[in-house]
N, C-alpha and C positions, 0 to 999 in steps of 0.2 A: 780475480787476482788481487784487487785492492784489499780485500779482507785478509789474504795471506800476508801481504806486506804490513798491514796494520798489526796483526798479531806478532809477527817477527820483530817489528819495531818496538812493540810493547815488551817482548822478552829481552830484546837488546837493551832497552832503557833500564829494565830491572837488573840486568847483568852488570851494566856499567855502574850502577849505584850500589851493587852488592858489597858486602863486607871485605871480600877478598880483592885487594887492590893489586894483586900480582897479575899473572897471565891467565888465570882461571875464571875469568869473568863470563860466566855462562848461566843462562836461565832458561826455563821452560814454561810455556803456558799451554794449558789444555782446555779444550771445549768438550765437556761431557755430553753424552747423548741427550740429557735433559736440558741442554743449553747453558748450564752453569759454567763459569770460567773459573779455573783454578790455576795456581802457579807455584813455582818453586825455584830456588837458586842453588848453585853448588855451594857446599859448605867446606870450610877449612878443616882438615884433619891432620893428625901427626903422621899417619901412614897412608899409603894408597888404599882406598876403600871405595868400592863401587856404590856403597850406600850413601856416599857424599855427593854423588852425581845428581844434578838437577832432575834428569829424567827418571831415575829410580825413586827419588823422593816424591816426584809428581805422581808416579804410577799408583801410589797408595790412595790418591784422591780421584782416580779415574774409574770409568766403567766401560763396559763393552760398547764399541762403536765411537769412542772418543777420537778426537783429532788433536795432535800435539804439534807445537811450534817451538823449535829450539834455536837459540841465538847466542852467539859469542860476540862480545863487544871488545874491540881493541882498546888500547890506552888512549887512542885518538877518538874513541867513540864510534868507529866504523864497524860494520859487520865483518866477521871473519869466520873461518871454518868451524862449524858446530855439529858436524855429522855424528850422530850417536854411536858409541862403541858397541861392539857385538854383545856385551853383557847387557847394556841398556836396551838394545833392540829386542833381545830375548825377553827381558822383563816386560817391555811394552807389548810385545806380541802375546805374552801369557795373559795380560790384562785385557786383551781384545781390542787394542788400539788399531783403528783403521789405517790412518796415514800419519806420517811424521814429515813436516816441512822443517828445513834447517838452512841456516845461513851458510854460504860458501865463500863469498867475497863481498866487497863494498856494496855492490848492487845485485848480487846473484843469490839465488836460493835453489835448493834441491828438494826432492820429494821421494819418499819411500812408502810403498804400499806394504803394510804388514799383515792385514787381515782383509778378507772380502766381506 
């Protein structure tokens, strides 16, 4: 469990320091099957676009068997809800991601199994 919190905290820290200082402070960290760590944050766009989501941007760096950690950081720097949207879940599933851990609240996280 400590490694889960470690990667969620890493994602939350990236989210907090991201360019978007509004309420979309979200980042994702992925551990590929070869052990490499990759990461991405949400980006600012003029219109709503799923390609701006951290999970979709991260998916391009992942391989089959990867594990993803998604965190949203509040303005106070605390964890808040970061459950991936349906579109991001579909993208991650298509890439063969096994599990996604995501922040729920200040000290809570959830997990979804995408592929066996």
